[in-house]
N, C-alpha and C positions, 0 to 999 in steps of 0.2 A: 255362266257365274252372270249375275247381275251386277250392274254398277255398284251397287249400296255394298254387296259384298267385297265385291274389289277395292272399292277405298277401305273400309273396315278391315281386310286382311293386309292393306300397304301400311295401316297405321297402326296395326298389330307386329307388321316385322321392324318399322320402323322405330318402336317402341322397345321390342327386344334387340335390335341392332343398339340402339343406345344404352341401355343396360348392360348390354356384355361391352360396351365400348368403358364406358362408367366404371365396371367392376374392374376390368383388365387396367383401366388405368390409377384406380385405387390400389391396386396390389402393386404393380409397380414401381406407383411412388412409395409405397410401405418399403418395400423391399429395397428402394434403393434410399430412401432417407432414414429410415430407422437407424440402420448403424453409423450415420451420418450425427442425429439426434444423438444416441446414445458417448459417440465420442465428444460431443461440444457439453455434455451434461456433466463427463466424467473430467475434461479438463475447469469444467466451473467450479466441481467438488476441489480440484487442484489447486486452483486459484484462491478460493476460499481459506482453503489451510496456509496458502500461502500468505494471505493478506492477513492473517490472525499471528501468524510467526512473525513478519513484520510489526505488526503491533507492540509485539511481545518484547521484539527488539527496540524498538521507539522508548517503551518503558525503561529496558534496560539502562538505555545511551542518557534517557533524560534523569534517572538518578545518577548514573555517573557525571555527568553536566552540572547538576545540584552539588554533588559533592566535591567537584572541581572547583565550581565557582567559592564553595567553602573555604575551600584549602587556598584558594587565591586572596580570598578577604584576611585567612588568618597571614597571610603570607606578609600581604600589604600592611598588616599591622605589626611585622614585626620588623619591616622594613622600616618604618617609621618610627619606632624604638629605637633600631639602629642607629638611624640616622640621626635622632636626639642626644642616643649617647654620646655619638661622633661627636657633636655639634658640643657637646658639656667637654669631650673632653680637648678640643683645641681652643676653647674657653679655658679652659683649666691650664693648657700648655701656654696660648698667651699673656694668662695673668702670671705665669712663672717668670715668662721671658721679662714681664716687666718688672717685677720685683728683682730679677737678676740684673739686668739693667739701671736698675736704683742704687742697688750696691756697688 
């Protein structure tokens, strides 16, 4: 066998060995990482659902908060009215006491 034929044979064997190594690594990585990728994709979908549910909950809570704020403002108005009534009654009582003292 000549030197040129031996070099070509060695290069061909190295290329074949490289292809075998590459394909083996590719199939191994595919078999190992495919389940991991599927699991991560499933978790991503589940987290997306949870995010949408949380957004809905936030919307409901914001509506509840606005309702409670309206109720608070109504109660504050009612308290102000009651305080005015009380001050009016106190004034009436003081006037009655002044009238009784004068008599």
